[in-house]
MARPASE-423729 format. One line per 2 residues: number of its first residue (from 1); their letters; for each residue x, y, z of N, C-alpha, C. Coordinates in steps of 0.1 Angstrom, whole numbers, plus 5000, padded with zeros to 4 digits. Example, Ala and Ser with C-alpha at 12.3 -4.5 7.8 and 13.67 -1.06 7.14 Angstrom:
1) as) 5132/4943/5078/5123/4955/5078/5132/4967/5078 | 5128/4978/5071/5137/4989/5071/5129/5000/5079
END
This chain:
1) xx) 0412/0992/6432/0419/0987/6446/0431/0999/6446 | 0437/1003/6437/0449/1013/6442/0442/1025/6445
3) xx) 0431/1032/6440/0426/1041/6443/0421/1040/6459 | 0415/1030/6461/0410/1028/6476/0423/1031/6484
5) xx) 0432/1023/6482/0446/1020/6491/0448/1037/6493 | 0450/1044/6480/0454/1059/6483/0446/1067/6492
7) xx) 0433/1064/6490/0423/1072/6499/0425/1069/6511 | 0426/1056/6514/0428/1052/6530/0442/1057/6534
9) xx) 0453/1056/6525/0466/1062/6530/0465/1077/6535 | 0458/1084/6525/0458/1099/6528/0449/1101/6540
11) xx) 0437/1094/6544/0431/1095/6554/0439/1091/6567 | 0444/1082/6566/0454/1077/6577/0464/1086/6582
13) xx) 0470/1092/6569/0480/1101/6572/0476/1115/6578 | 0463/1119/6575/0459/1130/6581/0454/1128/6595
15) xx) 0447/1117/6597/0442/1114/6611/0456/1115/6621 | 0466/1106/6618/0477/1105/6626/0484/1117/6626
17) xx) 0486/1123/6614/0493/1134/6612/0488/1147/6622 | 0475/1148/6622/0470/1157/6630/0469/1154/6645
19) xx) 0469/1140/6649/0470/1136/6661/0485/1137/6667 | 0494/1134/6660/0507/1135/6663/0511/1150/6666
21) xx) 0506/1159/6658/0509/1172/6658/0503/1177/6673 | 0490/1174/6673/0484/1179/6688/0492/1173/6700
23) xx) 0494/1161/6698/0503/1154/6710/0515/1164/6713 | 0522/1165/6702/0537/1173/6704/0535/1187/6709
25) xx) 0528/1195/6701/0526/1208/6703/0513/1213/6714 | 0505/1205/6718/0495/1209/6724/0492/1199/6735
27) xx) 0506/1195/6744/0504/1186/6754/0496/1191/6767 | 0497/1202/6770/0487/1207/6782/0475/1208/6779
29) xx) 0470/1210/6765/0454/1209/6764/0452/1195/6763 | 0460/1188/6758/0457/1171/6755/0454/1166/6770
31) xx) 0463/1171/6782/0461/1167/6792/0447/1169/6800 | 0443/1181/6796/0429/1187/6801/0418/1176/6794
33) xx) 0419/1173/6781/0411/1167/6773/0407/1153/6776 | 0421/1146/6777/0421/1129/6777/0428/1126/6791
35) xx) 0418/1115/6796/0423/1111/6809/0434/1101/6806 | 0438/1096/6795/0449/1087/6791/0464/1095/6793
37) xx) 0461/1109/6788/0474/1117/6789/0477/1121/6801 | 0469/1120/6812/0472/1128/6824/0481/1118/6831
39) xx) 0483/1106/6830/0491/1097/6835/0501/1094/6829 | 0506/1100/6818/0519/1099/6811/0527/1111/6814
41) xx) 0541/1108/6811/0551/1119/6812/0550/1127/6799 | 0554/1138/6799/0556/1147/6788/0565/1141/6777
43) xx) 0576/1134/6781/0584/1129/6772/0579/1117/6765 | 0570/1108/6771/0565/1099/6766/0555/1103/6756
45) xx) 0544/1113/6757/0537/1119/6750/0543/1125/6738 | 0554/1131/6738/0560/1138/6727/0568/1125/6718
47) xx) 0571/1114/6725/0577/1104/6718/0567/1098/6708 | 0552/1097/6713/0541/1090/6708/0539/1098/6698
49) xx) 0538/1112/6699/0533/1122/6689/0543/1121/6678 | 0553/1122/6680/0565/1122/6668/0565/1109/6662
51) xx) 0561/1097/6667/0562/1085/6661/0550/1087/6651 | 0538/1090/6658/0526/1090/6649/0529/1099/6635
53) xx) 0534/1111/6640/0538/1120/6627/0545/1113/6617 | 0555/1108/6622/0565/1100/6611/0559/1089/6604
55) xx) 0551/1081/6611/0543/1071/6604/0534/1077/6594 | 0527/1089/6599/0518/1094/6589/0524/1098/6575
57) xx) 0537/1104/6577/0544/1108/6566/0550/1094/6558 | 0551/1084/6564/0556/1072/6556/0545/1066/6551
59) xx) 0532/1068/6555/0519/1065/6547/0519/1067/6533 | 0524/1082/6531/0523/1089/6519/0538/1090/6510
61) xx) 0546/1096/6516/0557/1101/6507/0568/1091/6501 | 0569/1079/6508/0577/1069/6500/0573/1063/6488
63) xx) 0557/1060/6488/0552/1056/6476/0550/1067/6466 | 0547/1080/6471/0543/1091/6462/0556/1096/6453
65) xx) 0569/1097/6460/0580/1100/6455/0589/1089/6447 | 0584/1076/6450/0591/1063/6444/0604/1059/6450
67) xx) 0607/1065/6463/0620/1061/6468/0616/1053/6481 | 0622/1040/6480/0620/1029/6492/0601/1029/6493
69) xx) 0595/1026/6483/0581/1027/6482/0574/1015/6495 | 0583/1003/6498/0580/0995/6506/0580/1000/6520
71) xx) 0584/1012/6524/0583/1018/6537/0568/1022/6540 | 0559/1023/6528/0546/1026/6532/0540/1016/6539
73) xx) 0541/1002/6536/0537/0991/6542/0544/0989/6556 | 0556/0993/6558/0562/0992/6570/0556/1004/6581
75) xx) 0552/1014/6575/0546/1025/6584/0530/1021/6586 | 0525/1014/6576/0511/1008/6581/0510/0998/6593
77) xx) 0523/0989/6593/0525/0979/6602/0527/0987/6617 | 0536/0997/6616/0537/1006/6626/0525/1012/6633
79) xx) 0516/1018/6624/0503/1025/6628/0495/1013/6634 | 0494/1000/6629/0487/0989/6634/0492/0984/6648
81) xx) 0504/0987/6648/0511/0982/6663/0505/0993/6673 | 0506/1006/6667/0503/1018/6676/0489/1014/6681
83) xx) 0480/1011/6670/0464/1010/6675/0463/0999/6684 | 0470/0989/6684/0469/0975/6693/0472/0981/6704
85) xx) 0484/0986/6708/0489/0989/6719/0477/0999/6726 | 0474/1011/6719/0467/1020/6725/0453/1013/6730
87) xx) 0447/1004/6719/0435/0999/6724/0436/0990/6735 | 0445/0981/6738/0448/0974/6750/0450/0982/6762
89) xx) 0460/0991/6762/0465/0997/6772/0456/1009/6778 | 0448/1017/6768/0443/1027/6771/0425/1024/6773
91) xx) 0424/1018/6761/0407/1018/6758/0401/1005/6769 | 0409/0995/6767/0404/0982/6774/0408/0984/6791
93) xx) 0421/0981/6793/0425/0984/6806/0420/0996/6815 | 0421/1007/6808/0414/1021/6817/0398/1020/6812
95) xx) 0392/1011/6806/0377/1010/6805/0371/1022/6799 | 0379/1027/6789/0374/1040/6780/0366/1032/6768
97) xx) 0356/1025/6768/0351/1019/6757/0344/1028/6747 | 0341/1039/6748/0335/1047/6739/0344/1049/6728
99) xx) 0356/1051/6731/0364/1055/6720/0370/1045/6712 | 0367/1031/6713/0368/1019/6705/0361/1022/6692
101) xx) 0349/1030/6690/0343/1030/6679/0350/1037/6667 | 0362/1045/6674/0371/1053/6665/0381/1043/6662
103) xx) 0386/1039/6669/0400/1031/6668/0400/1019/6659 | 0390/1009/6661/0388/0998/6655/0388/1000/6640
105) xx) 0380/1011/6635/0381/1013/6620/0395/1017/6617 | 0401/1027/6624/0416/1031/6620/0427/1018/6620
107) xx) 0422/1008/6629/0431/0996/6628/0427/0987/6616 | 0415/0986/6611/0412/0979/6599/0417/0986/6589
109) xx) 0417/0998/6587/0422/1005/6574/0438/1002/6574 | 0444/1005/6586/0459/1001/6584/0461/0989/6581
111) xx) 0455/0979/6586/0457/0963/6582/0453/0963/6567 | 0442/0968/6561/0439/0968/6548/0452/0973/6538
113) xx) 0457/0984/6545/0468/0991/6535/0480/0982/6537 | 0483/0974/6548/0493/0964/6548/0491/0954/6539
115) xx) 0478/0949/6537/0477/0939/6529/0478/0941/6515 | 0470/0954/6513/0472/0958/6499/0485/0962/6492
117) xx) 0495/0968/6500/0508/0972/6498/0518/0963/6499 | 0515/0950/6504/0525/0939/6509/0533/0935/6497
119) xx) 0530/0935/6483/0538/0932/6473/0549/0940/6473 | 0547/0953/6477/0562/0963/6476/0572/0956/6485
121) xx) 0568/0952/6496/0578/0946/6507/0584/0933/6501 | 0577/0925/6495/0581/0911/6489/0590/0916/6478
123) xx) 0587/0926/6470/0596/0930/6460/0609/0937/6463 | 0608/0945/6474/0618/0948/6479/0631/0939/6484
125) xx) 0626/0928/6491/0633/0918/6497/0640/0910/6487 | 0632/0907/6475/0637/0898/6465/0648/0906/6457
127) xx) 0649/0920/6457/0659/0926/6450/0671/0928/6461 | 0670/0926/6474/0682/0930/6482/0689/0917/6485
129) x) 0684/0904/6479/0689/0892/6482/0703/0891/6472
END
């Protein structure tokens, strides 16, 4: 189970890290490729990209270095919320259904990590009482 969690955490960190980097540093190219990016302001796209990058780092580094490891679960919750908002606002409302095949598995992986790492959150809150 631990190996599967680590594999999925690294996978999500790579996917979201690359996506966040692309959003922040290749905004013009992104607007040409994706219809969803055309209607958003540059600052909104940059906030999204930076958020995804920090959440991607949060999937790996807190647990890897052993400092506040419960932040990994919080990052997984953040990625889950990003996916839910994106699925609703972009793919369903704008009727881009073909991209749902990519985003539902990412959503499932982040939920899997929340469930698998949830004991870290419970442990942290028991120590802070």
